[in-house]
C-alpha positions in Angstrom: 79.0 196.1 -4.8 81.0 194.4 -7.8 80.3 190.9 -8.4 82.6 188.2 -9.7 81.6 189.2 -13.4 82.7 192.6 -12.8 79.0 194.1 -12.7 78.6 197.0 -10.4 75.3 197.6 -8.4 74.1 200.0 -5.6 73.6 197.9 -2.6 70.3 198.8 -1.1 70.2 195.7 1.0 73.2 196.4 3.1 73.6 193.0 4.8 70.1 193.1 6.0 70.4 196.9 7.0 73.6 196.1 9.0 76.1 198.3 6.7 76.3 201.9 8.2 79.5 202.7 6.0 79.1 200.4 3.1 81.7 197.9 2.2 85.4 197.8 3.2 85.6 201.1 5.1 89.4 201.9 5.7 88.7 203.2 9.1 86.9 200.2 10.4 89.4 197.9 8.7 92.2 199.7 10.6 90.5 199.2 13.9 90.2 195.5 13.2 93.9 195.0 12.4 94.9 197.1 15.4 93.0 195.1 17.7 94.0 191.6 16.4 97.5 192.6 16.9 96.7 193.5 20.7 94.7 190.4 21.4 91.2 189.2 20.5 89.5 187.2 23.1 89.8 187.4 26.9 88.2 185.8 29.9 87.8 189.2 31.9 86.5 192.5 30.7 89.0 194.1 28.5 89.4 197.9 27.7 87.5 197.9 24.3 84.5 196.3 26.1 84.5 198.9 28.9 84.9 201.9 26.8 82.2 200.7 24.1 79.7 200.2 27.2 80.5 203.7 28.5 79.7 205.0 24.8 76.5 203.2 24.6 75.1 203.9 28.1 75.5 207.6 27.4 73.2 207.4 24.5 70.0 206.1 26.5 68.4 208.0 29.3 67.5 206.0 32.6 69.2 203.0 31.3 72.2 201.9 33.4 73.7 198.6 32.3 74.9 196.9 29.3 75.5 193.3 28.3 77.2 192.0 25.2 76.7 189.1 23.0 77.3 188.2 19.5 74.1 188.7 17.5 70.8 190.0 17.6 69.1 186.8 18.0 71.5 186.0 21.2 70.5 189.7 22.4 66.8 188.6 22.1 67.5 185.4 23.9 69.1 187.2 26.8 66.5 189.8 27.1 63.5 187.4 27.2 65.5 185.2 29.9 66.1 188.7 32.0 62.2 189.4 31.7 61.4 186.1 33.0 63.8 186.3 35.9 62.5 189.8 36.7 59.0 189.0 36.6 58.9 185.2 37.6 56.6 184.9 34.5 57.4 182.8 31.4 55.2 183.8 28.5 56.2 186.3 26.0 54.0 188.8 23.7 55.1 189.9 20.1 53.3 191.4 17.2 52.1 189.3 14.3 54.6 189.8 11.3 57.3 191.1 13.4 60.6 189.3 13.3 63.1 189.2 16.2 65.6 186.8 15.2 65.8 182.8 15.2 65.3 182.0 18.9 62.5 179.4 19.1 60.3 181.7 21.1 60.3 184.5 18.6 59.9 182.4 15.5 56.2 182.5 15.9 54.0 184.2 13.4 56.5 186.3 11.4 55.4 184.5 8.4 52.0 183.4 8.6 49.3 184.0 6.0 45.6 184.6 5.6 45.0 180.7 5.5 46.3 180.4 9.4 46.6 183.7 11.0 43.2 183.5 12.8 40.9 186.3 14.1 42.2 189.9 13.5 42.0 190.8 17.2 43.4 187.4 18.3 46.1 186.1 16.0 47.1 182.5 16.2 50.6 181.5 17.4 52.0 179.9 14.1 55.5 178.5 13.9 57.7 180.2 11.2 59.9 177.2 11.1 60.2 173.7 11.3 61.9 171.9 14.4 60.1 174.0 17.1 58.7 172.2 19.8 54.6 172.2 20.1 54.9 173.7 23.5 56.8 177.0 22.2 53.4 178.2 20.8 51.7 178.0 24.2 54.3 180.4 25.7 53.9 183.2 23.0 51.1 185.5 23.0 50.8 186.9 19.3 49.0 190.3 19.1 47.6 192.5 16.2 50.0 195.2 15.2 48.7 198.9 15.5 45.3 197.7 17.1 45.0 199.2 20.6 41.6 197.6 21.2 42.9 194.2 20.3 45.9 194.4 22.6 43.8 195.6 25.5 41.6 192.7 25.1 44.2 190.2 24.8 46.3 191.7 27.7 43.2 191.7 30.0 43.0 188.1 29.4 46.7 187.1 29.4 48.7 190.1 30.9 49.2 189.0 34.3 51.1 185.7 32.9 53.3 187.9 30.3 56.9 188.6 31.2 57.9 190.5 28.1 56.6 192.4 25.3 58.7 192.8 22.1 58.3 195.7 19.8 60.4 196.7 16.9 60.0 200.7 16.2 60.1 200.1 12.5 59.2 196.4 11.3 61.7 195.7 8.7 60.4 192.2 7.7 56.7 193.4 7.7 57.4 195.8 4.8 58.8 198.9 7.0 55.5 199.0 9.1 55.2 202.0 11.3 53.5 202.4 14.4 50.1 204.5 14.6 50.3 207.8 16.3 50.0 207.0 20.1 50.7 203.5 19.6 54.1 203.3 21.4 52.9 205.5 24.4 49.9 203.1 24.6 52.3 200.3 24.9 54.4 201.8 27.5 51.2 202.5 29.5 49.7 199.3 29.2 53.0 197.2 30.1 53.3 199.5 33.1 49.6 198.4 34.0 50.6 194.6 33.7 54.0 194.7 34.9 55.3 193.5 31.7 59.0 194.2 30.7 59.0 196.6 27.5 61.6 195.4 25.1 62.6 197.5 22.0 64.3 195.8 19.5 66.7 198.1 17.9 68.7 195.6 15.9 67.7 196.9 12.7 66.6 200.5 13.6 69.6 201.4 15.9 72.7 203.6 15.2 71.2 206.2 12.9 69.3 204.4 10.2 66.2 206.1 11.1 67.6 209.5 11.1 67.9 209.5 14.7 70.5 207.5 16.8 67.9 205.0 18.0 64.6 204.3 16.4 63.0 205.1 19.9 64.4 208.7 19.6 61.4 209.4 17.2 58.9 208.6 20.0 58.8 210.0 23.6 59.1 206.4 25.0 62.2 204.8 27.0 61.7 201.1 27.3 62.9 198.8 29.9 65.4 197.0 27.7 66.9 197.8 24.3 68.2 195.1 22.1 71.0 195.9 19.5 73.4 194.2 16.9 73.8 194.8 13.2 74.9 198.5 12.9 76.7 198.7 16.2 79.7 197.5 14.2 78.3 198.5 10.7 78.2 194.7 10.2 82.2 194.4 10.2 82.2 192.1 13.1 79.5 189.9 14.9 78.3 191.9 18.1 74.9 192.5 19.8 73.7 193.2 23.5 71.2 194.5 25.8 70.9 197.7 27.6 68.8 197.4 30.6 67.3 200.0 33.3 68.9 200.4 36.8 65.4 199.1 38.3 65.7 195.7 36.5 69.4 195.4 37.4 69.0 195.9 41.1 66.1 193.2 41.3 67.7 190.5 39.2 71.3 190.8 40.9 69.7 190.7 44.3 68.6 187.2 43.9 70.1 184.3 45.4 73.0 182.6 43.4 70.8 179.4 42.5 68.1 181.4 41.0 70.0 184.6 39.7 69.8 185.4 35.9 72.9 184.0 34.4 73.7 184.5 30.6 77.3 184.0 28.9 78.8 183.0 25.7 82.7 182.3 25.1 82.7 185.1 22.6 80.5 187.7 24.4 82.2 191.2 24.4 84.9 189.8 21.9 87.6 192.5 22.0 87.9 193.0 18.2 84.2 193.3 17.9 84.1 196.0 20.7 87.0 197.7 19.1 85.2 197.9 15.7 82.1 199.0 17.4 83.9 201.9 19.2 85.6 203.0 15.7 82.3 202.7 14.1 80.6 205.0 16.7 83.4 207.4 16.4 82.9 207.5 12.5 79.1 208.0 13.1 79.7 210.9 15.4 82.7 212.5 13.5 81.0 212.4 10.1 77.6 213.5 11.2 76.1 210.3 9.9 72.8 210.6 12.0 72.1 213.9 10.7 72.9 212.9 7.3 70.7 209.9 7.3 67.9 212.2 8.4 68.5 214.3 5.3 69.1 211.6 2.7 66.3 209.7 4.3 64.1 212.6 3.6 65.5 212.6 0.0 64.7 208.9 -0.3 61.2 209.1 1.4 60.1 211.9 -1.1 61.4 209.9 -4.1 59.5 206.8 -3.1 56.4 208.8 -2.3 56.2 210.0 -6.0 55.0 206.4 -6.7 52.1 206.6 -4.1 49.5 207.7 -6.8 50.7 204.9 -9.2 47.8 202.7 -10.0 49.7 199.5 -9.2 50.9 200.9 -5.9 49.1 200.0 -2.6 51.1 202.0 -0.1 54.4 203.9 0.3 56.1 203.9 3.8 59.3 204.3 5.7 61.4 206.4 7.9 65.1 207.6 7.4 67.0 205.4 5.1 64.5 202.7 5.4 61.6 202.6 2.8 59.2 200.3 1.2 56.9 200.3 -1.7 54.0 197.8 -1.5 52.3 196.9 -4.8 48.7 195.8 -5.1 48.4 191.9 -5.4 48.6 190.7 -8.9 49.5 194.3 -10.0 53.3 193.4 -11.2 53.4 190.9 -14.2 55.4 188.1 -12.9 55.4 189.3 -9.3 57.4 191.4 -7.5 60.4 189.1 -8.1 60.3 190.1 -11.8 60.6 193.7 -10.9 63.5 193.0 -8.6 65.3 191.1 -11.4 64.6 194.3 -13.4 66.5 196.4 -10.9 69.4 194.0 -10.7 70.0 194.0 -14.5 69.9 197.9 -14.4 72.3 198.2 -11.4 70.2 198.0 -8.1 70.4 195.2 -5.4 67.7 195.4 -3.1 65.2 193.2 -1.1 61.6 192.0 -1.8 59.0 190.1 0.3 55.5 189.4 -0.9 54.3 192.4 -2.8 56.8 194.8 -1.2 60.0 196.2 -2.3 62.3 197.5 0.5 65.2 199.9 0.6 67.8 200.1 2.9 71.1 201.9 1.6 74.1 202.6 3.8 74.2 205.8 5.6 77.0 207.1 3.5 75.2 206.9 0.3 75.5 210.0 -1.9 72.9 212.3 -3.5 74.1 211.0 -6.7 73.7 207.4 -5.8 70.5 208.1 -4.2 69.0 209.7 -7.2 70.3 206.8 -9.4 68.7 204.4 -7.2 65.4 206.0 -7.4 65.9 206.6 -11.4 66.8 202.7 -11.7 63.5 201.8 -9.5 61.4 204.0 -11.9 62.7 202.5 -15.0 62.4 199.0 -13.7 58.6 199.8 -12.8 58.1 201.0 -16.3 59.7 198.2 -17.9 57.9 195.6 -15.7 54.5 197.1 -15.4 54.5 199.0 -18.6 53.7 202.6 -17.1 
């Protein structure tokens, strides 16, 4: 990135992980221009939408239909309404600290604190924004992450009222928290037990960022619904959507018109967005960016884990080209924002949250750039902490 003062920095935020190809890729730019000249918005399905749907459906086993929207938040809205229509239930379940966009029902407990998060095995449903109706919290069951016993106890009590369980394969807002071994398989089995729709939120983890095309490819689990956005266009145009199983599709479309699941927007499957997504997927395939993300991701993880023994560091974690270093509370003089400032001054732009520094560079990052990234982080740690 080059700012208005001419200062250059490595972008390790990637517009909240969306940028697969970095900024201003000429191939993606050309796809935008080409489609604009052909037409941009149509009432009926257009060729770019149909071709993109076919490409994405081929990427997921046992999943048969796709619906496009304009963002990750809209995709989650659509997925929740779908689960309610399928099950006839209204409540949803999510994990404490997990972020799924800015729909009212998922803006619960992604920024709760020790002062209000409640019992470890039965977290409170805490609004993470003003303007939410009091009734929203009653419809959201917040569960402890990586705690099978806690999940079992909560679902034994509430499971038969839950329509959907939302899960993010790698929780970005929670500091790249990874599921414990066997936890995803456990979630799959327990959602089968209670007839709950399992929704994998791949808005951040999809399209190669974890070193596999979908984050779910890291585990032997296929959910009922996949939501996606961000990387589908590499952030160049707003597009999101959901992919649903044939079993769900058959049920929801076999309902009377008055009670059938309906969900549409004026700009859903916008032709320019779909054309860009198609070009984006072609580049990912032709340039081998998923395999590259696995290789460069291993280099990033190795570089970050060199700090695991640092006395100020609590934990290092991540997967593919997503990594995080969590510092012990109070270990960084001036807090992690001071560390972020030191990195910016040295040419690295990244994200922090609480005591965590997070890294998510574009998939096209070079070895030289990645090594420079790690060197700047090390210099900033030494300058801020003193060793």
